[in-house]
C-alpha positions in Angstrom: -6.9 32.2 -21.5 -7.6 31.0 -25.0 -9.2 27.6 -25.6 -6.0 26.0 -26.7 -4.0 27.1 -23.5 -7.1 25.9 -21.4 -7.1 22.5 -23.1 -3.4 22.2 -22.8 -3.4 23.1 -19.0 -6.2 20.4 -18.5 -4.3 17.9 -20.6 -1.1 18.5 -18.5 -2.9 18.1 -15.2 -4.7 14.9 -16.5 -1.4 13.4 -17.6 0.2 14.3 -14.3 -2.6 12.5 -12.4 -2.4 9.5 -14.7 1.4 9.3 -14.0 0.8 9.6 -10.3 -1.8 6.7 -10.3 0.7 4.6 -12.4 3.5 5.3 -10.1 1.4 4.5 -6.9 0.3 1.2 -8.7 3.8 0.2 -9.6 5.1 0.9 -6.0 2.2 -1.1 -4.5 2.7 -4.0 -6.8 6.5 -4.1 -6.2 6.4 -3.4 -2.6 3.0 -5.1 -1.7 4.3 -6.3 1.7 5.3 -2.8 2.8 2.1 -1.3 1.6 0.1 -3.9 3.5 2.1 -3.0 6.6 1.3 0.7 6.0 -2.3 -0.3 5.9 -2.3 -2.3 9.1 -0.3 0.2 10.9 -3.3 2.5 10.9 -5.4 -0.2 12.6 -5.6 -4.0 12.8 -7.4 -5.5 9.7 -8.6 -8.8 8.4 -7.9 -9.9 4.9 -11.0 -8.7 3.1 -10.6 -5.3 4.6 -6.9 -5.2 3.5 -8.0 -6.1 0.0 -10.6 -3.3 -0.1 -8.3 -0.8 1.5 -5.6 -1.5 -1.1 -8.1 -1.1 -3.9 -9.3 2.2 -2.5 -6.0 3.7 -1.5 -3.6 2.3 -4.1 -5.9 1.5 -7.0 -4.6 -2.2 -7.0 -6.9 -5.1 -7.2 -5.6 -7.9 -5.1 -6.8 -11.6 -5.7 -7.5 -13.8 -2.6 -4.9 -16.3 -4.0 -2.2 -13.8 -3.8 -3.1 -11.8 -0.7 -3.7 -14.6 1.9 -0.4 -16.5 1.0 1.4 -13.3 1.3 -0.2 -12.5 4.8 0.8 -16.0 5.9 4.3 -15.5 4.8 4.5 -12.1 6.4 3.2 -13.7 9.7 5.7 -16.5 9.5 8.5 -14.0 8.9 7.4 -12.1 12.1 6.1 -8.9 10.3 2.6 -9.8 11.5 0.7 -11.3 14.2 -2.9 -12.4 14.0 -5.8 -13.4 16.3 -9.1 -15.0 15.6 -12.0 -12.7 16.1 -15.6 -13.6 16.0 -18.1 -11.0 14.5 -21.7 -11.6 13.5 -21.3 -15.3 13.5 -18.2 -15.1 11.3 -14.7 -15.8 12.6 -11.9 -13.8 10.9 -8.2 -13.5 11.3 -7.2 -9.9 12.3 -3.7 -9.0 11.6 -1.6 -6.5 13.6 1.9 -5.2 12.8 4.9 -6.1 15.1 8.0 -4.3 16.3 9.9 -5.9 13.5 7.5 -4.5 10.9 7.7 -1.0 12.6 11.5 -1.1 11.9 10.8 -2.3 8.4 8.5 0.7 7.8 11.0 3.0 9.3 13.7 1.7 7.0 11.3 2.2 4.0 10.6 5.7 5.0 14.4 6.4 5.4 15.2 5.1 1.9 12.4 7.2 0.5 13.8 10.4 2.2 17.2 9.5 0.9 15.9 9.1 -2.5 14.2 12.3 -2.5 17.2 14.2 -1.2 19.3 12.6 -4.0 16.8 13.6 -6.7 19.6 15.4 -8.6 21.1 12.2 -9.9 24.0 12.8 -12.4 
């Protein structure tokens, strides 16, 4: 392959990765509550861990001033439950998903599957 083709292939791969990152960030920002449920579904988590996992997995930095009110609202709406857990002299609130959030996640996955099926929009 000549240098131009090599650079072109690299450039296209780079753009594709950039678009993927941007799409993941947009989905996460617009569906933050669902993304948080997806994280907590893997294991119960406390706020700081949720924040760090969202940064690592979705490339989105969450401010404490945005995250904790959202967690409180999700708990009030029945999507999360919490319990106080003491570890190393610190008390933290550990969140777990509920059956209602399981239904929400299944509906989310169903919508995604339908959207992928209907990818030939006319």
